[in-house]
N, C-alpha and C positions, 0 to 999 in steps of 0.2 A: 504493500500500500504506500509506503514511503516513497518508492520510486515514482509512482504515478502522480503523487502530490508535487514532486519536483517538476514534472512535466508542465503542470498548470502554471508555474511561475515563469516558464519560458515563453509563454504565449501572451500576446497583447490582447487578443479577443477572447472572451470567456463565455461564449454562447454557442450552442449547437442547434441549428435548425435542420429539419428534415431536408435532405438534399433534393433539390428540384422544387422547393416550395413556391418559387417564383418561376413558373413555367411560361415561356414565351416562344413564339416561332422564330426561326432563323432570320426572318425578315425584320422582326422587331428587335432582335438582339443587337448589342453594340458591335461595331466593327473592331477589328484587331488593333488598328492604330489608336483608336479612342481608348481601348482597354489598356494599351501600353501606357498611355498618358495617365489614365485613371490609377493604375497601380503605383506610379511614381508620385503623383500629387497627393494621394491619400496616405502614402507610406506603407501601403499593403505589400509592396515588393520587399521591403525590409522586414516586415512582420513574417513573411514567408521564409525569408532567409534565416530568420532567428529560430525557425523550427529545428535547425541543425543542433542548436544548443541543447535541446531536449534529449538528444541521442545518448548523453551521458547517463540518463536514467534507465536506459534499456537493460544493461547488465544487472543493475540493482533489482529490477523486477524478477530476475532469474537467480538472485542470491549471490551475484558476483559484483565485481567492480571493473570499470573500464581499464584501470591500470593492470588488471590481470592479463590483458591481451597485448600490452605494450604498444609499439608503433603500429601494429596491424589494425588496431581499433580506429586510430586517427585516419588511416588511409581508407578504411572501409566506410566510415561515416562521411568522409569527404566525397566519396563516390556515390553513395546511396542518397545522401541529402544534398546532392548537387543543386545549386540554386537555379541553374538553367532548366533542369528537369522540373522542379517545383514551379518555376515561373511559367513554363509552357503548360503545365497541368492546369494552373489557375486560369490562364487565358482561354484554354479549351472549354473549361466548365463555365466560366463567366460569359464567354461568347455565345453560349446556348441559353443562358438564364437571366442575364442582367439587362433590364430594359434601359433604353437610352434616357428616358425621363428620370429614372432613378440615378443613373450614372451622372447625368448633368447636375442633379440636385446636390449630390455629395461632392462632386468635383468643384462646384461653385463655392461651397463653404470652405473647402480646404485650399482653394486658391486665394482666399482672402488673407489679409495680413495676419489675423489671429490664427487662421487655419494653418498657414505656412509655419508660424512659430510653434504651434502645437505639434505638427508633424516632425519638426526638427528635434524637439526634446523626446518625442515618442521613439523616433528612430534611434537616438542615442541610448535610450533606456533598453530598447529591445535587444541591442547588440552588446550590451554591457554584461559580460559573462561573470557576474559576481553577485549571486543571489543573496549571500549573507550580508554584504555591504548594503545592498538596496533594502533588504528587510530591516536591518538594524537602523538605518537612517530613516526609513519610512515609519518605523515604530516610534522612534524618538520624536518625529514631527507630529504624529498622531497624538502621542502623549502630551506634547506641548499644547496642541490645539484644544485638547480636552481640558487641560488645566485652566485655560483662559475662557472656556465656554464658547469657543469660536463656532460660528455658523458654518464654517468651511467643511466640518465633518459631515453635516447633513447634505451639503452640496455634493461632496465626493461620493457619498452613498447613493444619491440620486443619479450621478453620472454613471456609476457602476451598474445600477439597476437598468438604466436606459440602454446600455450596451449589452445587456443580458436579458432581452425582452422575453425570450422563450423560457427563461429560468431553468435551462436544462444543461448547464455547463457540466454538472456532475455526471450526468448520463453520457455526455460526449466523451469525457475523460475515461469513463468506464469502458466505452466502446473501443477506444484506442487500445486500452490495456487488454481487453478480451481478444481483439484481433491479433495483437502482437503475441500473446501467450499461445493462442491456438496455432498461429503460424509457426512459432518456435517448436511447439510439440509435433506438428506435422513434419517439420524439417529434421526432427530428431535431436534438436538442441537441448530440450528438456523432456522429462517424462512427467506428464500431467496426470495427476491421480484423480481428476474429476472431469466430467464432460462439460460441454459449453454451458448447458442450462445450470448446472451446479455452480460453475464459476461465476456466472452472472448473479445468481442468488447470493453467493458469498460477498460479492462486491456491493450488492444492494444493502446488505446488513450494515455496511459502513457509510451509507449515504449521508446520514445526518452529520457525522463527524467531518466528512469530507466537505460538505456544503459550508459548515461553519469555518473550516480552515480556508476554503476558497474565498469566502466573503472577507475574512480578516486579511488574507494575502492581497486581495484586490484593493482594499482600503489603504493598506500601507504602501502598495505599489503606486497607487494614484497620488498619494500624499508626496511620495518621493519624486515622481515624474513631473508633477505640475507645481512644484514648490516655488518656482520663479514667477508664477502667474498670480495676479491679484484675484481676490474673491469674485469680483465682477466678471473678470475674464473666464474664470472657471465656471461660473454660473451661466455665462453666455454659451460656453461649450456644451454644458449640460442641456440647456434648452435646445440647442441644435441637434443633439443626440436624441432628444425626446420627440422630435418631429416624426410623424408617422412614416414619411418617405425615407428618412435616415434610418429608422428602425428596420425597415425592409432591407435596406442596403446592408446593414450590419448583420442581420439574420443570415443573409446570403453569404457574406464574406466569412462569417463564422463557420457556416456549413462547409464552405470550400476549404478553409484552413484545416479544419478537423479531418475532412476526407483526405486531404493530401498528407496530413500527418499520419493517419492510420495506414494509408497506402505505403508510405515510406517505412513505417515500422514493420509492416508485413514483409517488405522487400529486405529489410535489415535482418529479420529473423531467418529468412531463407539463406542469406549470405553468411550468417554466423556459424552455420554448420561446418564451414571450411576453416574456421579460426581455431587456433590452438593456444591455450594459456601460455603466457611468456615464461621462460625459464630463467632463473637467476644464474648468472655466470660465476 
């Protein structure tokens, strides 16, 4: 369970919508050039790249550590979580599902001065591979805000709720874990002593604890990421995220990100069967 909780901290989006929930025809979908610009202006391209950081959690879910495999692990994760592969997957999915009107709505906000500055700090936070530092700093900021009774705490909670409109981040993370463990068992990397149904039931038993952990992590993460913005700016961002069209965009992007993540973890499991634990010289 600890391994999958670390996965959640590597992600900027914490919502999972059913893939294909915004179904449109090819004629309605955005063209590839517009999608390329959309990925960059919203920072979604960097969010996808940051999925690679979650790969360190994979061995932990199997009772191992990345260090057990030495340099092989780094080489394997670089190949499986290749940013070009994930980028193309996102374009393919969004090209079939993202309506032009929704794309234009989100792109318009992120092209604004506030939007550009938000994406800049979000990109920096996504690629900062130091969860402990971000967590400690975020917790200190939250504690300080609580001591002075700042309204910012409530604004940050609204922001997180707005970007998790389906309220199903926990189920999404469970899905990633199930698909990875089942793929690892199929590849012979591990011997799984329960079938898929039992595995899902075991994970559901920990839902309440994981949901509480995710909410706390989201709050400290937001406090850390947006610390340089004023309360008014954070509230303006929150209101933008609460717009129904923006919620649809986030639902879809969350679905895409989690699908890509699960896909890459399945590919990683298949490739792990060729790895050997590193030997001390």
